[in-house]
C-alpha positions in Angstrom: -17.1 51.4 48.7 -17.6 52.8 45.1 -19.5 50.4 42.6 -20.0 52.9 39.8 -17.0 53.2 37.4 -18.4 56.2 35.7 -18.1 57.7 39.5 -14.4 57.9 38.8 -12.7 61.1 37.5 -10.3 59.6 34.9 -8.2 62.5 34.6 -7.4 62.2 38.1 -4.4 60.4 39.9 -5.5 57.1 42.3 -3.3 55.1 44.5 -3.8 51.4 45.2 -5.1 52.5 49.0 -8.4 54.1 46.3 -8.0 50.9 44.4 -9.0 48.6 47.3 -11.9 50.9 48.2 -13.8 50.2 44.5 -16.0 47.2 43.5 -16.8 47.3 39.9 -17.9 44.5 37.5 -15.3 46.0 34.9 -11.6 45.1 35.5 -9.2 48.0 35.6 -5.4 48.9 36.2 -3.8 51.9 37.6 -0.7 52.7 35.1 1.0 55.7 37.1 -2.1 56.5 39.0 -4.2 56.9 35.8 -7.4 54.2 35.9 -7.4 52.2 32.6 -10.4 50.3 31.9 -9.7 46.5 30.7 -10.8 45.1 27.1 -14.1 43.1 27.9 -13.5 39.4 28.5 -10.7 38.0 26.3 -11.5 36.6 23.0 -11.5 32.5 22.5 -7.8 33.0 20.3 -6.4 34.8 23.1 -7.7 32.6 26.0 -6.7 29.6 24.0 -3.1 30.9 23.7 -3.1 32.0 27.6 -4.6 28.4 28.5 -1.6 26.6 26.6 1.4 29.2 28.0 -0.3 28.6 31.3 0.1 24.7 31.4 3.6 25.2 30.0 4.6 27.4 32.5 3.3 24.9 35.4 5.3 22.5 34.2 8.4 24.0 33.9 7.9 25.6 37.0 6.4 22.7 38.9 8.5 21.6 41.9 10.7 25.0 41.5 11.0 27.7 43.9 9.3 30.1 41.2 5.6 30.6 41.0 3.4 31.4 38.3 -0.2 33.5 38.1 -2.3 34.3 35.7 -4.7 37.1 35.4 -6.8 38.7 37.1 -4.0 38.6 39.5 -3.1 42.4 40.9 1.0 43.2 40.4 1.9 46.6 42.6 4.9 48.3 41.4 5.9 50.8 44.1 8.4 53.9 43.0 9.4 53.5 46.6 7.4 53.5 49.7 4.9 50.5 49.3 2.3 52.2 51.5 -1.1 51.9 49.7 -1.3 55.4 49.4 1.9 55.7 47.7 1.5 52.7 44.9 0.2 54.2 41.5 1.0 51.6 39.4 -1.4 48.1 39.8 -1.2 45.8 36.7 -3.3 42.6 35.8 -0.5 41.1 33.3 -2.3 37.8 31.7 0.9 35.7 33.0 3.6 36.4 35.3 6.0 34.5 37.2 7.7 35.4 40.4 10.5 33.6 42.1 10.7 35.9 45.1 8.4 34.6 47.6 8.3 37.7 49.8 7.0 39.7 47.0 3.7 37.4 47.1 1.1 38.2 49.4 -2.6 37.8 49.9 -3.6 40.7 47.7 -0.6 39.6 45.1 2.6 40.8 44.3 4.6 43.8 45.2 7.1 44.3 43.2 8.4 43.2 39.8 7.9 39.9 38.7 10.9 37.8 36.5 8.5 37.3 34.1 5.5 39.1 32.2 3.8 37.9 29.6 1.1 40.2 27.9 -1.5 38.8 25.2 -2.0 41.2 22.8 -6.0 41.7 21.7 -7.7 44.4 19.8 -8.2 47.2 21.6 -5.2 46.7 24.0 -2.2 47.0 21.8 -1.4 50.7 22.6 -1.5 49.9 26.4 0.6 46.6 26.3 3.4 47.7 23.9 4.0 51.4 24.9 2.7 52.3 28.7 2.8 48.7 30.1 6.6 48.4 28.2 7.8 51.7 29.9 5.7 50.4 33.1 7.9 46.8 33.3 11.5 48.2 32.5 11.0 51.1 35.2 9.9 48.5 37.6 12.8 46.0 36.8 10.8 43.5 35.3 13.9 40.7 33.9 11.9 39.5 31.1 8.6 41.1 28.9 7.3 38.6 26.3 4.2 40.4 24.1 2.4 37.6 22.5 0.8 38.8 19.2 -2.0 36.0 18.6 -3.5 37.3 14.9 0.3 37.5 13.5 1.4 34.7 15.6 4.4 36.1 16.8 6.3 36.9 19.9 8.5 39.5 20.8 11.0 39.5 23.9 12.4 42.0 25.9 15.0 41.5 28.4 16.2 44.3 30.9 19.6 45.0 30.6 21.2 47.5 32.7 17.6 48.9 33.6 16.4 49.5 29.9 15.0 46.8 27.8 16.8 45.3 24.8 14.2 43.8 21.8 15.2 40.2 20.4 14.5 38.9 17.0 11.1 38.2 16.9 9.8 34.5 17.7 7.8 33.6 14.6 5.3 30.4 13.9 8.1 28.2 12.8 10.4 29.0 15.8 11.0 27.7 19.0 10.3 30.5 21.9 12.5 30.5 24.8 13.2 32.2 28.0 16.7 34.0 28.2 16.2 34.1 32.1 15.1 30.2 32.9 17.1 27.8 31.0 15.0 24.9 29.4 11.9 26.9 29.5 11.0 26.7 25.5 8.3 25.7 23.3 7.4 25.1 19.9 5.6 28.6 19.2 3.6 26.8 16.6 2.0 24.9 19.1 1.2 27.7 21.1 -0.4 29.2 18.3 -2.5 26.0 17.2 -1.9 26.4 13.5 
C-alpha cells in the first residue's frame, strides 16, 4: 500500500489496479492512465451549488430507476476490458446520474453515467473543460453539464452520434433543463443563490 503521493512517477501510466493499492490523504483521478491531483477541498460556493443541485436531483429521481451520486464516488471508464489492470480512467464527478443498475457496484460505477455534472473551481477549469470533456465524450456520457459559479452560467453538452454538441449557454435568468430527462428543470438563479 502506497501512502505518500510523492512516491508516484507522474509521467508513468497507471491502471485501476494500481489505484487500488494507494491510500493518499489527497484525492486523485486517473485520466487515460495519468495521475491528476484534485483541487483542495472545494470552496463554499462550490459546496452550496453542489448541495442545491444534489437536492434537486434527489427529488427528481426519487422513486425512479436512475440513481444519483456525488463526489467522492469513483467512476471507472474502461475502453474495452473491465479488468482492473486494463482500466486507465477513474474520475470522481461532482455529481452523476446512472440509470443502468448493472453499472453500479461496491467500488462505484463501471461505465459511462447518463449525466455528469462538474462544477468549476479555481484550478480545475482546464481539466474539466478539456481533458474530462474528451473522456466523457469518448466514454459515451449522454449529457454533460459544466457549471461555472463565478459567471453564473451552465454549459450543456449532449452526445449526438458519438460527439458532443453544445447547447446555448444557460444564464442566471434561464431555466436549466436536461435534454435526456424530461421534466428535470430548475431556475438557475435558485442554484446560484443570487
